[in-house]
N, C-alpha and C positions, 0 to 999 in steps of 0.2 A: 620746742617752740610752744608758747601758749596757744590756746585754741585759735586756729586761723582757718577760715572757711576756704581760702584759696590755695592751701598747701598742696592739695591733690588735684588741682585743676590744671590740665596740660598747658593751657594758654599762658599760665604764669609760672610754669615749672622751673624755669631757669633764673628766677629772681632770688635775691638773698632774703634772709628771714626778716630783716628790718623793713625792706621794701614791701614784702608780702603783708606784714602787719599794718603798714601805713595804708596800703590799698584796701585791706579788709575793712578799715574804718569808714570807707566811702560807700560800702554796700548797704542796701536795704533788702529785706526779704519779702517776697510775695508768694502766696499759696493759691493754687487753683484746684478745683475739683475736676474729676474726670469729665471730659467733653466740654469743659469751659473754653471759650475763646480767650486767647491771651493777647494777641494783636491782630488787627485787621489789615488786609491789603489796602494800601493808599493812606494809612495812618501816618502821622509825622513820626520820624525816628528820633526819639529823645533819649532812649536808653539801650544799653547792651544787657542781654539776659544770659545768665549762666545757670545751667541745670544742676541743682544739687541733689534732687530726688525726682524719680519718675521719668516719663518720656513725653515728647511732643511730636506732632506731625506738622510739616511745612507744606502748604498746599496753595493752589490757585484755582480759580473758577474759570472754566473755559467759556468761550462765546456761546456755546450751546447750553450753558448752565451746569455742566458736570464738573465734578471735583477732580483735579489732577494733583496727586501727592508727589511732591518733589523729593522729600526726605523724611526720615524718622530719626530723631536725635535722642540720646539718652544722657545719663549722668556724666558730668564733667564736660559736656559739650556746650556750645554757646550759639546764640542766634541774635539777629538784629544788627549785625556788624556793618552791613552795607549802608543802611540808612544813617547809622552813627558816623561812618567815615565820610560819606558824600553829602549828608544833610538833606537828601531827598526823601520822598515818602517810601513807606514799606513796599516791598515788591511781592510779598506773599502773606497769607494768613497763617497764624500759628494756633494750634488747638491742643489742649492737654489730652493725652491718651490714658493717663493714669492720674492719681492724685499727684500733683506736681508742686515742688518747691523750687523757686528761682531766686538767685542772687542777682540783684539789679544794680547796675552802675550807670550813673548819669553820663550823657554824651560828653559834656565838657571835661569830666573827670577822666573818661577813657581816652579822649584825644590827648589830654595832658600826659597820661601814662604812656601812650604810644610815642610821644615826642621825647620823653625822658628815658625810656627803657627800651633799648634796641631789641632785646630778646622777645618782647611782646610783639613788636612790629614784624620781626622775622617769622615767628610762629604763625601770626595772622596771615602773612603772605603765603606760607606753605599750606595752611588750611584752606585758604581761598583757592589755591591752585588745585588741591585735591578735590574740592567740591566741583570745580569746573570740569575736571577729568571725569568725575562720576556722572555729572550731568550729560557730558558728551557720550559716555557709555550708555546712559539711559536712552538718549535720543537715538543712538545707533541701534539699540535693542528694539525699540518700538518700531523703527522704520524698516529694519532688515531681517529680523528674526521671526520665526513662527511662534505660536502661542507658548509652546513648551520652552523655547529658548527665552522668551520674555519673562516667564515665571521663574525660570532658573536664574536669570540675571537679577531679578528682584530679590530672590532668597539669598543670593550671594552678597548683594549689597547690604541687606538687612543683617546678615551674619557678621559682615565686616564692621558695620556701624554700631550695632547694639548686642552682638553675640558675645557669649562667654567662651573663651578658648581654654582648653585643657587637654594636653597630651594628644593633640590631633583631632580631638572631638570638639565640636562647636554646638552650643545650645543657644537657640533664639528664644529667650524667655518671653512669656506672655505674647505669643504670636499675634500680630494684628488681625483684626477681623478680615474675613474673606473680602468684604466690600472694600476695605482699605488696600488690601493686597491687589485687588483688581484695578483700583484706581492708580496704583503705582505701575502695574504691568501693562495697563492699557488693554485689559481683557475683561471677561465676565467672571462673576463669582463661581458659576458652574465650572468654568474652565480652570480656575484656581483649585477647586476641590478635586477635579479630575486629574490634573497634572501632579499635584502633591501626592495623590494616591498612587499615581504611576511611579513617582520617585521612591515612595515607600516600597512598592512591589519590586523595584530594582535594587533595594537594599541600600539606597543612598541615605535615607533618613527614616526617622520614626517619630510619632507624636507621643509625648509624655505629659499628661495633664494638659495644660494650655501652652506647652512649649514644643518646639520642633528641634530634634537632635540629629546632627550629622556625625556619624561615627568616623568617617574619613572625609573631612571637608575639602582637603587639598585635592583628593581624587575627583570629587564632584566639581570643584572649580576648574580643574584641568579639562574636564569633559565639556563643560557648558559655558565657560567664561569666553 
């Protein structure tokens, strides 16, 4: 296949080569520096965004003015789909965690693709269902678990969302700042530091440069999920 930016994007994985190339022609590219705001909560939803490089965080501001991080997404994932589908305003703010490159598809083009290509619609439904389940798990963790359990749940979710899996080992590259981890887990930065240190002492994980490595992720998940 000639160069096609959608070839390795899971949302479009089941489409044939000709369709991928047609959809690829509809894309524009946008680049953002680290910490740049990409979309604001309550903005109009005019585009679907696909991450081709880097990571973003999805967040909301609480009534008290604090940030609540809903998810961190990496390469191959997408965001902005809710507003594109229902035409309402954005439900969250999206910020670049790294230098980010996005593939952007206009709302009308994406709606047309959903109507013409059932595999895209099916994948989107599965992805939305998974995100709802993750949100439910996060709510359950925040309301029912102690600080250690909340941090464990946060690390498990990050590992599954942006981790690199190999032979049972999982590496979370460029581990988010303690402030961001605290905003996901609903705890303090000091607690994040203390709990991760405890997990290291228990031989569940270790830090390597700016990454966090789990030697036996399945064992950690069985214990804390």
